[in-house]
Each structure stands twice: as structure tokens, then as C-alpha cells.
N, C-alpha and C positions, 0 to 999 in steps of 0.2 A: 412601534415605539412603546406601546404599553408594556410589552414583554421586557424591553430593555429597562424600563423604570421598575418593573417587578424584580428583575434580576439585581439591579442596583440596590433596591430596597432590602432584598434578602441579604445581600452582602453586608449592608449597614447593620441589619438585624443580627447577623452572625458576629460582627465585630462587637456588638453590645454584649452578646452572650459570652464570647471568647476573646481572649487576648489575640492580637494579630499573630497569624501563623509564622513561625520561624522557618521561612522557605529554605534557607541554606541548610538547616538541620534536617528537614524532610528529605531534601535531595541528597545530602552528604551521607546520610545513614543507609542509602540504598545504592551506593556506588558498587559496581561489580568487582569482585576479587577473584583472581585466578592464581593457582599455585602449581600448575603443571601444564605440560603440553597435552592438550585434549582437543580432538577435532570438533567437539561440540561447544568449546569454550573460547571461540574466537571473539574478538571485540572490534568495534568499528568506530572510526571518526569520519566526519563528513560535513557537508553544508546543505544538504537537501537535494542537490543535483549532481553531486559527486561524492563518492565514498571510498574509503580505504580500510580494508579489514586486515587485522594482524593476528599472528599467533602469539604464543607466550613470550617470544623474544622482543615483542614490540614492533617487529617488522614482519615481512612475508617470507620468512626463511624456509618454511617447509610446505609449500603449496600442495605438493603431491600427497602429503600426509593428511591434509585437511579437506581434500576434494570430496570425500564422502560424508563429511560433517558440515560445518559452516565454512564454506570455501573462503579463501583469502582473496577477495575480489578487489579490483580497482576499476570502477565503473562510473559512467556518467550518463546524463540525459542525451548528450550529443554523439556518443560513441557507438555507431552502428556500422554493420558491414553486410554486404550481400555477395554470395558466390556468383560468379559470372553466369548470366542467363543465356547459356549457349544455345538452348533450344527455343528461345524466343517465347517463353510462356507469358501469357497475358491474363489479366483478371477475368476477361470475358470468357476464356476457355474453362474456367472453373464454375461458370453459371449453369444452373439446371432449372428448368421450368417446373412449377408446381401449380396444380389446379385446386384451389381452396374454396371453390364455389362462389367466387366473387364476380364471375362472368368474364374472367381474363386469366391468362397465365402469368404467374409471378416468378421471375428469375431470382433464385437464391444462390449465394456463393457457398457451394458445397463440393464434396468429392463425389463425382459421378462414377459409381463403381462399374458401370457397363462400358465405360470409355477409357481406355488406357491413357490416352493423351490428357484427358480431363483429370484422371488420378494423378498423373505426373505433375501437371500444372498446379493442382491443389497442394501437393506435397511441397513443391518448390515455393509457392507463395506463402504457405504457413511458416516455412523455415527462414524466409528472407523478406526483409532484412532481419538480422538478429543482433543482439547487443554485444559489444566488444568487451573483452577483458583487455585493459589498456597496458598491462605489464606489471610484473612483480618487482618489489624491492626488498631484499632480505640479506641477512648476513651470509657470507660465503662459508657455510657449514655443510658438509655432505649429508644427504638424507640418511645415510647409514649411521650417522653420529647422533641421532635424536636421543638415544639413551644416555648420552654424555652431557646433554643439556638439562640443567636442573633449574626450573623456574622457582626463584625464591619468593617473589610476590609480584603481582601485576594488578594495577588498579586503574579503572576508568574513572577519571575525575569528571563527573557529570557537570558540576558547577562551572568548571573552567574549560571543559571540552578537550582534554588531552588524556593520553594513556601513559602512565609511568610503569616501566617494566624493569625488574631486576632479575638477572639470571646468571648462572655460573656455567662456564664451559672450559674444560681442560685447566682446572684450578684457577682460572681467572674469573673476575666478577665484572659484570656489565650492568650499567645503569642507563636506561634509554627513555626519552620522552618523544612522543609522536602526536602530531595534531594536523588538522586540515584548515586552511584559510577559510573564513566564513563567506567570502565572496568570489574567490578565484580557485580554480581547481589545482591547488598546490598542496602537496604533502610536505610537511616539515618534520625533521627528526634530528636528534642530537644524542650522542652517547659518550659516556666516559668509561674508562676501564683501567684496571691495574695490570693488564696484559702488556708485556714488553713488546709484543708483536700484535697490535690490535687487528681485529678481523676486518677484512675488506667488506664492502657492501656490494652486492651483486644485483644488477638489473637484467631481467630476462623478459623477452617479449614473445608470447605464444601466437600461434595461428588459431583462429576460431574453429570450433567443432561444428557449429550449426545444429547441435542436438537439442532435443526438447527440454531437458532439465539437467544441467551440469555446470561445472566451473568455467566452461567456455574456453578451455585451454588445451590445445593440441601442441605438445612439446616436441613433435617429430622434427629432427634437425634437417637442414639442407633443403628446405622448401623454397623454390625459386620465386614463388609469389608471396613470400613473407620476408620483407627486407627492412633493415634498420641502418641508416646511413648517418655518418657524422657530417653535419652541415657547417657548424662553426665550433671552434674550440679555443679556450684561453687557459690561463693558469688556474682559474677558479670556476670555470663553467664549461658546459658543452651543450650544443643543440643537436638533437637527433630528429631525423625525419623517418617516420614509419610509413611503409607502403605495403598494404595487404590487398592484393588484387587491385581494384580501383579505389580503395579507401586510403586516404592519406591523413595523418595527424602528426603532431609534433610533441616532443618531450624535451623540456629544458631543465638540466641539472645544474645546480649551483652549490658550491661548497666553500667553507671557511678554513683557512690554514693550508698547509702543504699536503697534497695528496696526488696520487698517480691514477689517471683514468686510462683504462686499457680495454681493448676489444679482445675477448677471450674466445669467442666463437660467433657464428652467425646468430644475431639477435641476443647476444649475451655479452655483458660488459661488467667490469669491476672498478670500484673506486677505493683505493687503498690509502689510508691516512699514514702520515709519517710521524704522528704524535699520538698521545694516549687518549684518543677520542676523535670524534668526527661530528661536525654540524653541517647539515645539507638541506636543500629543498629540491623538490622535483615537481615541475609544472607540466600539466597535460593540456593540450589545446587543439581545437579543430583547425585553426589557422596558425600560420607562423606567428609566434608571440611577439608583440611589440610593446606591451605594457612594461613598465619599469620593474626591476627586481625589488621585492619586499624582503627586508632582512628578517632573520628568525626572531630577533628581539621585538621588532615592531609587529610582526605577524602574530607573535604570541600574545601581545597586549590586545590586539584587535580580536583575537579568538576568545580570550578571557572576557572581554567586554561584551562580545556577541552572546555568549552563552549565559553570562550573568543577567543580561537584559532579557534573554528568553525566559529564564526562570522567574525573574522578578515581575515581568509583564503579564504572563499567562496565568491560567488557573492553577490552583494547587489544592491538594486534598491531604489532610493529616489524619491518619488512622491510629495514632499512638495512644489515644485515649480510649480506644475500644477494648473490651474485655474478651471478645471472641478470639481464640488463639489463631484463627485464620486471617485476622486483620493485617498482621505484619506482612504476610505473603501477598495479600491483595494490594497493599501499599507499594510493595516492591514492583509488582507487575505494572501498576499505574505509572509510577515514576519512570521506570525504564521504557515503557511504551511511549511516554512523552518524548524521551530522547531519541529513540529509534525512528519514530515517524518524522521528527524534524531532520534527522540525518538522511533518511532514505526516500522520503515521500513529499518533498516540498520543492520540486524542480519545475522545469519548463514544460513537462509533459506529465500526464497521469502516471503513477508509479506501477511497476510490475509487482506481482504478488510476493516476490522474494527481494524486492527493493533493488538496491545497487550492490548487492552482495554476491549473488550468483544468478544464473539464468534459469527461468522456468517459463514454459510455453515460448521457448526461443527468445526470451528476453522481452517479449511483447507485453503490452498492458491491456487490461480488461476493463471496459467502461462500466460493467455492472459492479465492479469492485471499488470504483472511485469514491462512492459514498462511504464505504467501510474504511477506506484509508483516510479520507480527508474531511468528512463532515466534522470530525472532532476539532479541527483547527479553529473553526468559527466558534464552537462551543467553549473552547479552552483559551480564548483570548488571543488567538493568532489568526484572525481572518485574512490578513495580508498573504499568508502562506497558501491558503486555499485560492484566493483570487489570482495569485501568480500562476498557479497551474491551470485554472479555468480559462485563461487566455488561449490555451491550445484549442478550445472548442471553436473559436473564431476561425482558426486556420483550417479546421476540419469541416467547415460548413459546405464547401463544394462537394466533397465526397458524401456527406450525409444527405445532401439534397439529391445527388445522383442515385443513391440507393432507394430513396423514397420514390423518385420518379420512375425508375425502371420497374418497380413493383406496382405502380399505379396509385400511389398514395400522395397526399399533400405534405408539405412541410419538410422537416428534417428527420430522417431515421438514423439515430446514432448507432454506429456499429458496436459489436461486442469486443472482438479481439483485434488490436490494431497496433500501429507504430507511429512515430512522429509524422509520417506522410498522411496518416488517416486512411490508408488503404485497408479495406476489409479483408481479414484473413479468412480463407475458406474453412468452414466447419459444419459438420453434420448436426451439431448441437448449437453452437454459438450464433449461427445465422438466424435461428428461430427464437432467440431470446428477445424479450421486450422490456424487461424490468429495469434495464439501464436507461430507458427513455426518459422517465420523469426525474432521474437524478439531477439533471442540469437545472430543472425548475426548483427542486428542493434545495440544492446547494446555493443557488442564487438567493433563495429566500433566507437561508441561514446567514448569508453575507449581509442582506438587508437588515435582518434583526440584530446583527452584531454592530450595527451603526455605520457600516460603510456606505458611502454615497454612490451606489452603483445601479440604481433603478433604471436609468436611461441606458446604461451600458449594456445590460443584459436583456432589455425589453424585447428586442427583435428575436433573440435566440429563444426566449421563453415562448413568444408568440408562435414561432415556426415549429418548435418542439411540440407544443400543444396541438397545432394543426395536424401533425402526423397522428398524434394520439386519437384525435377525434375521427380522422379519416380511417384509421385502422379498426376502430370499433364497428361492429356489424349491427344494423338495426333489424331486430326480429319482429316483423310486422304481426305475426300470429300472436305473440305474447306481449306486444307493445313494450319492448325492452331492448337495451343494447347489450351485446355479448362480446367477449374476447375469444376468438377462435383460432385454432391451428397455430398454436405456439408451443414452445417448450418453456415451461415456467421455471422459476428459480429452483424449484425441486426438480433437478434435471433427469430424474428417472421416468418422467412422463414423456409421451410421444406427441410430436406436433400434429400428426395426421388425425389424431383422435381426441385432442384435448380442447375442452371448452370451459371457460370461466374458472381458472384457478383463483383461489381466494386472495392471495397476496396481490396479484396483478390487478384484480378488480378493485381492491381497496386503494392501490397506488394510482390507478387511473382516476378514481373519484377524487382523491386528494390532489393530484397533480393538476387536473383541469380546474378545480376550485382555486388553486393558487394562481393559475394562469389568468383567471378572471380577475382576481385581486390585483395582479400586476397591471392589467389593463385599466383598472380603476385608478391606480396610482399614477398612471400615465395620462389620466383624463381622457381615456378612450371608453366608448360604450361597451357593455358586455356583449359577447357573441351569443345570440339566442340559441343557436344549435348546441353550444357547449352547456348551457343551462339545462337543455333538454336531456343531454347525456347524464349530467349530474343527477337529475331527478329520476331517470329511468334506467340507470345502469343496473345490471342484474344483481340481486342480493347474493350473499355467499350461500352455497348449497350445504346442507347438513343431512345427516342420516336419522334413522328412527331413534337412535340413542342420544340425539342432540349433540353430535360431534361434527364439527366442520370437516368437509371432505377436501381431499387434495385437489379436486376439480369436480365440477358438476358431472363430468363424464367418468368419475372414479367412485362409483357407489360402494365398491369393495375396499375402500381405503384402509379399513382397520382389520382386515383379514388377508391382506396381500402384502408380502414383504417388500415388493417394489415401491409401495407407497409409504413405508415406515422406515426408510433409511435415507441417506443423503440429508439435505436441509429440511428441517421441519418448518417449511416456509409459510404454512398457514398461520404461524404465530407472528410472522412479520406484519400481518394485517393490522395488528394492534401492538404498539410498542415503538417500533421504528416509525409507525404512523399513528396518528391520534385516533381515538374512538370516533366512529361516525354512525350515521343512521343505518348503515349496512350491517353493523355488528351488534349482535345480542351479547352483552357482557357475560351472562350466565352460561351461554353456549360456549363462548370462548374460554371461560374459566374451566369448564368441563373438558374442553379440548386440551387446554394446557396441562391439566392433571393427567390425562391419559398419556400424553406425549412424555411427560416427566417420568412416568412409571413404566412405560412400555416401548419407548422408541429404541431403535437399534443405534445406540450411542457410539458404537465402534465404527459406524459408517457416517460420521458427521465431520464438520469442518470447524476451524477455530472461531469463525464469526457466528456460528450457530448458538454458542453459549451466551454471548451478550444479547443476541436477538431474543432468546427465551427470557433472559433477565429483564429486558425492557418490557416485554409483554406482561410478565408477572407484576412488575412495578406499576404499570398503568392499570392493571386489574385489581390493585389493592392487596397484592400478595408479596410483601417485601421479603419475607423469609425465603420464599421460593426464588425470588430474584437473586439474593445472595448465594443461595445454594447452587443456582444455575451457573453463576459466574465462577464458582470454585469447585465445580463438579470434577471428581477425580477420574478423568478420562485422558487417553493418550493425546487426542487432538486439542486438549485444554491444558497441555503442559507448557511451562515457560522456563527456558534455559537460563543459565547464569547471566547471560547478556540481556535477558528479558525477552528474547525472541520466542514467539509462539511456535512450538514444534508440532508437526503433523505426523510425519512418517519418514521412512528412509528416503523417499523422493523429495518431500518438502520439509527439510529440516528447519526452515524458518517460514513464517507465513504472516505477513504484516496486516492483512485484513482482520485477523484475530486481535492484534494489538489495537488497531483503530476502533474496532467494534467495542472493545473493552472500555476505551476512553469515552466513547459516545454513551455507553450504558451508564458509566459512573456519573457523567454529566446529568443524565436524566434522573438517576437515583438520588443525586444531591440537590440539583437546582429545580428538578421537576419539569413540568410542561405547561403549556398555555392553559390557565384555569386551575391548576393545582395550587393549593394554599398551604398544605402541610409541609413543614421543614423536612428535608431529606426524606421524601416520600418512598424512596426505594429501599430504605433500611429499616429493620425491625425496631420497634420502640420497647424492647425488653431489657434495656439497660446494658446490652452487650455491644451496641453499635453507636458510640458517641463519635460520629464522623464530623469533622470540621473542614470547611472548605472556603475558598475565596476565588473570585474571578471566573466563575462558570456561568454560562447562559442556559436557560431552559430550552427544551425542544418545543416545536409547534404543538 
């Protein structure tokens, strides 16, 4: 409660210093503009659990052209598919026993390279289920005609939640508006044209590929296990039933005015208007739709209201008064990240790293990334979006308990890579990660501090999450301390068999168990004595003779071995994402920060590493280094026209980078528990007059 009062006080203080921020102006000046067909310039509309991505025509006219850029996805939280399990692979077949010196064998879900059946089972279970592309809607223009399509202008109206597109084709001009309903998985579109023979709209339905990272579209014709049948049809609507192996879902198309609906080929249909334009809606649903049709006019007003309320209610940051020339770009990234995360990452399940745009890691989501995607919702005034997703954890409890029990631990062990069923995907890396474990406690704490009345709701989850954390730690009787052994840390270049006491995990265990004790106090429960013992005797962070923190206690050669100076500089996560604690020597961490900034292999990093470094620098009183980290000129810190964080040719978008950016900005503006300086993460050199409203500080 104290932090909430501090945040409110700061907000009032800011209003005294500044006129109230013109939120519409901040949002409006950062709306993306597109003027050509470009595979990296796709734009998206959506509602958090369903998204529709379009090319320069305002629809999904050229999905093949965009496959290697930002694909034209139509994806949802509920749309999943599995190839038939003809070999009867089970999760038990992917288990392999490991002896980590705890007096028992621990079964982990991995690929057993010595057993072909185990390898095949692991490969099948990783790839199934995978997220579905629900189908494309585009103008009936041949792919060979892309050069004849000239995008005059296209604009994503962030304030209202729609895309306006103007393009020319064969001497005709088309004006198109596209949006998605805020509560139902319905795409709405309307176009006008001066063409005497207006273009038909084509619906196409692919078969899934099941590949690790792609647009999830196999366009091979004639597949017997990929069917689209007309269930009902009227003069202004049609209901389609999609059957892909054992997966079934429905598509309901509704249009205004006279138009002909025709089947052109298997899984391909056209809607051809008889007037100079077309207005239609297309609803996707897991069950046969029974809800009433919502007209385009009503849906448009509901969409406008939804997005205007989103921008008015949440946090906002105005960089227009800054003199640093980089401030404009930072504001663009911040505003667009707010939009993209609301569109892609606010559904019924934790989001995948490429959101609802295309599949990565088979469309599955990674629980170690949920903090990077969604912590920002609580900090930016939208705690209800985080709470909506966290409900999935309750459904995942049986699987999390099963994992802990089979390995001989107490409580709940949260899996790394999973799907709506919470089944653990086999992985030689992911199964040995533990830093996803305290996320549930941290996120619940952010909801509590945002003023949501959720303490009793999450108390049992927090309790059992901490029970695993305590039982996983090993008591070292020789040195009277607790250690964290045989894990792959967040810096995934280290090996489980040899790793002891990585710094970030040690700090997160210390912080997480402290929070769990605080939650017991709020529930009028006594503290757990053993947990206090762990807090007091958890191993300190190891450092070398140069006073630099090591990647792990077992990695004394951290700073002369390239294996330890690439991937995530996770040692800096021990301060920044987390508060300073008695485990941390600030001077040693500052020295470590400087070494990493000057010497790290930044070409081998990820999008969320830059905000992680910025948060560390801010907490250590180095605001200039915080800003420089956020704006470092590196490939994985690139932000596309749409605002997506680009990584490489495989990951053309990467939403943990966007979420990390927003969390870092919240900390740099609103501070953290105990900080008193306004905007502590920005330099006080006259170049960073940053103005903000509606943000909360971090713990």
C-alpha cells in the first residue's frame, strides 16, 4: 500500500510540475505509416487473444510474399492442432533419469540420444500441439501482380484501433479499413473503390506445417485431412466448418449488400461484390457460433471505445520535451510496444515470443518469458490484463505438481515450454531452467501493489511455488549455506551437470522466498522457519580477484571464456529486475556492469537483454548508462516500423524485448521501493525532461 501511495504522490507531483499530458497527441504522433509492400512492414489489429496481420492492401493479399518477413497471421489463444499420434508417443517415453547427488534419480523431460524411440517421442511432443493459422483473407490479386500494387499510404490508427489503407491496382484506387472486435474473434473490413469491376475477397485455409518457426501455412492442395465445408448459407452470410485431422473450428462470414460467395478450390473461396465496394466481417470460433452478429457500425464504435479507454486509463510517457535526439525514437518504441503487447499478449494463456503473428518454438509459450511479456501490464495501469492471463496457472497446477513429485521435490515446479494443456515440452535446455519459478510470486506481488484485491486468490499458488523453491535448494552442511545446483541458468550457455550458484537465480530465490513470507503474513499465517533460514544462509554471489561477479560459482574463467560472455548477461538481472539485497555489493556490481557494457559479445544477445542492463544501471545510480543500454545500436535492439523488436531472420519479431522495454521505462520513470529521486533512470543533464503519468514503481 505504501508504494501505491508513493506512486500516486509522484503522479500528483508530476501534475504540479507539468500540464497534464495530451495522451492523444503522444499516441497519434507515433502511428505507424507504410507506403509500400514490404515483408517487414506488416501491421496488426487484435484484442489480446486473437490477432489479424495485414500487408499494404489492408488485408492478407500476399501471404507468400510476407512469409520470411512479418507473416500475415490469423491466430488465437484457442487455435491449436496436433498431428495424429500414430505411434502412441507418451510424455513418459521422453523422460530420462539424472543423478544430481540428492540420493535419488530425477526424471527430466529431454531427448534421450541413446534411444531412438525416446528421440522420436521427444520430437513429436515438442512439435505437438502447435498453434494454428486460422486462414487468410485477402484481395484476389495474383502473387505475380505485386509490382502492379502501389501502396499510396497505410496508417495504423493506434488511438482508435483500426488500419486505414489506400492502394492502387490496375489504374483503380482502393480505400480499406480493417479492425478486430475487442471481445470477440471477429475481423471487420470495408473497402470502397472506383474500379468498375471491384476485386473479390479471397478466403484461403492452409494446413499446418508443424515447424519450429514459420508462418504455419502449408498451401499444398488436395490434402484429404484439410477440409472446409459450407454448413449454412444465406444471401448475406455463410458458415464454414474447418476440419484438420481431429481439430475442428468454425468461420462465419457476413457481408452487406449484394455479393456472390463461391468455392474456387479445396479450402479456397471468393466473395465478389456487385457494387463499388464491400463491407464484411469474419468470425473465428472453436465452437459453432451462437452469439448474435454485430454490425460493422456497432463493432467500430465498440473498438474505438475500447482503445480510447486503453490509452486514457494506462500509463503514458511524453518524451517531446527532451533535447536528446534519441528521445523521439525511444517514445516511438514505447508507444508501439504498449499497443503490440495489448494486441498479442493479453489472452487466456501466456503468450508465445512471436505473439499471435507467427509461430516460434511451434507456437508454444515459455514461462520464463511471461515476466518479460506481462509484468509491464501491472506497472502501466492495466493489471486486469495480467490477471486474466495468470488464471492459466490454476489450470496448470496438476502438471506442475506432477513434475515436482516425480523429481522428488515439494510444491509446484513450473515448466518452461508448454501449451494450454500445461504439458511439459521435452528439452535438453528448458527442462533444467528454474528462473521461471519465482515469476508467479513476483507477478502476483505486482498485482497486489497495483491495488487489485487478489491476495487470497493467489496465496496457495505462492505457497506451493515457494515450497518447491525451498526443497530445490541444497543445504551445504560443510559451509553452512544453501546452494542452487545442477541447473541451466538464464544464461543458457552454461551446463546443468556442472553449474552451481548462478548469480541471477541466487538473487531471485532470495527475493522470491522473502515475498512468499510476506504473503503468509498478509494471510495471517506464521512465517515458515525453514524459509527464513534459507533467506539468511543462501550463498552469496561469487566474484573473482578483479571484483567481477561470475556467471556461476563454478565458472571462475567467466571473463576469459567466450562461452560465458555471450547470450544473456544474466548476472545483471540480479540487480534491476530485482532490488538490491544483502547478497549484492553495489561496487562489485557496478564494476561488472561496466565490464559487460564494454566487452560483452552484443551480437549474441536478445531483445530483453538491453532493458535488463538498463534496469541494472538505473538501480546502481548510472542513468546515462541506462539510457545508452536501451538505445544501443545492435541488431537485436532494432525496432521495425510496426514497433516490433527484430532479432534475426528466424525471429523477425520478439515481444519479450517490447515488454522488457516498458518495464525498464516504468522503473526509470517511477523508480522502485525506497527511491525518492524523480525519474531516477534518466540523466539530470538537461537533455531528458521526461514526463509521465500512471506508472507504478517496481519492488
